[in-house]
N, C-alpha and C positions, 0 to 999 in steps of 0.2 A: 504494500500500500504506500502511496506517495505521502510524504509528510507535507501537509497543506502549507506549512510555514516556508517551504522551499520553492514553491511555485512562483515563477517570475510574473510580476504585475507591472503594468504601465500606468503611471499617474496621468492625470488629465493634462499636465504640462509636458508629457512625453518622456519624462525620466522614468527609470525603472527602479523597482524595489521588490521586496518580498515581505511576507508577514513576520519574518524574523525581526524586522524593525520594531515590532510590537511584542516581542517575546516577553513572557511573564505578565502580560496584560490580557484582559478579556477584549475581544473584538467583535463588533456587530457589523456584518456585511449585508448590505441591502441593495438590490438592483432597483434603480430609480429612473424616473422619467419626468420631464418638465411639463408635458401636456396631457397628463393622466388625471382622471377623477380622484385618484389617491395622492396626487402631488402635494396636497396640504399636509401630508404626513411629514414633510420636511420640517415643519414647525416642531413637532414632537421629537423627531430625530435630533434636531439641534438642541432641544431642551435636555434630552437624555445625555447627549454628548457632553454638554456643559456640566450637568449635575454630577456625572460620574467620572469626569476626566481625572480629577485629583485622586480618585479611588482605583484607577487603573482600567478604565474602559475607553476604547477608541471606536468610534463609528466610522465606517468607510462606505461611501456611496459609489455604486457601480452603474453609471448610465448605460442603458440599453435601448435600442430602437426596434426591438423585435416584437413589440406588442402594439399593433395598430399604428406604427410609425410615430409614437408619442415622444420620442427623443431625437428629433431631426437635426438639431443644432450642431454647430462646430464646438470644439473644446472651449473656445473663448465665449461663445454664446451660452453654453451650459454653465460655465463658471460665473458669468455675469448674472444670469437668471437666478442661480442658487444663492448668490451672495446678496443681490439687491432685493429679490422677492421674499426670501426666507431667512436671510442672515446666516447662511450656512458657513461654518468655519471648519467643519470636519473634512478630512481628506476625500477627494473624489478621484476615481480611476478614469482612464480613458474609456470611451464608449466601447462596450464589450458585448459579444454574442454570449448569451447565457444558455442557449439551446441550439440544437441542430448540428450540422456537420462541422461548423466552425466554432463550436462551443469552446469557451476558454477552459483550460485544464482546472482552474479554480472551481468552476461550476460543475465540472465532471466529478470532482471530489465532493463538493458540498451537497449535491443532489443524491448522494448515497445515504444521506441522513433522513430518517423519517420525521414527519411533523410531530409536534408535541402530543397530539392525540393518537400517535402510533401509525397513522396512515403514511404510506410511502408513495413517493412520486419521483421518477427518474428525470423529471424535467421541471423547469420553473413554469408556474402556471400563469403569472402576470407580474406586472411591476410591483415593487415594494414587498417582495418576499424577503424574510429576514432570517439570517443565520447567526447564532451566537457561538463564538469560538472561545473555549476556555483557555486560561493562561498556559496550559500544557500543550496547546495546539489541537486538541480534539474538538470536534463539532459537538457542542453540548445541546443545542436546541435549534429547531427550525419552526418558523411561524409563517403562516399564510399572509397574503397581501392585505387582507382586510383586518388583520389583527394589528392594532395600532401600537407604535413603539412605547407608548406610555400606559398600555393596558396592564392590569394587575399581573397577568401571567408572564408578560415580558419583563416587567420590573422585577418580579420574584426570581426569574431566571438570571437576569443580570446580577442581582444582589448575591445569588447563590454561586456565581462564577467569578466574582471579583477576586483579585489576588489577595492573599492574606496580609 
């Protein structure tokens, strides 16, 4: 099995990184889009990122244009939209395929995890699906798109996976 922390990722600015950058922290990875009915979740994502940053949580947004063409913008347009409309300060990756033949290896690994209710799905169903990665690099939880980042079950999962 691939260690999810070693998969190469491209930031929105084009530079590369891995989740090793966040080793020892909890990380929430969310595929995002600017023109989706769920886009207002950016507000709760930013609030969660700010609330738990000092306790070891990083939220990472992964723009994807695979669901109804709801993320058509360039990297600069995505960054501007996120910062001006929702005050997003958490890291964003480059636009990424989360399903299909060109699915990013990160999502090939993430989708091996079942949802919190035990239901499995080998693909992303829609924008704003959330994955919580524990400080040891294991995928601890998966939440569907309509489960908000500030819902009790997500907050409980975050708190249970924060580093000691």
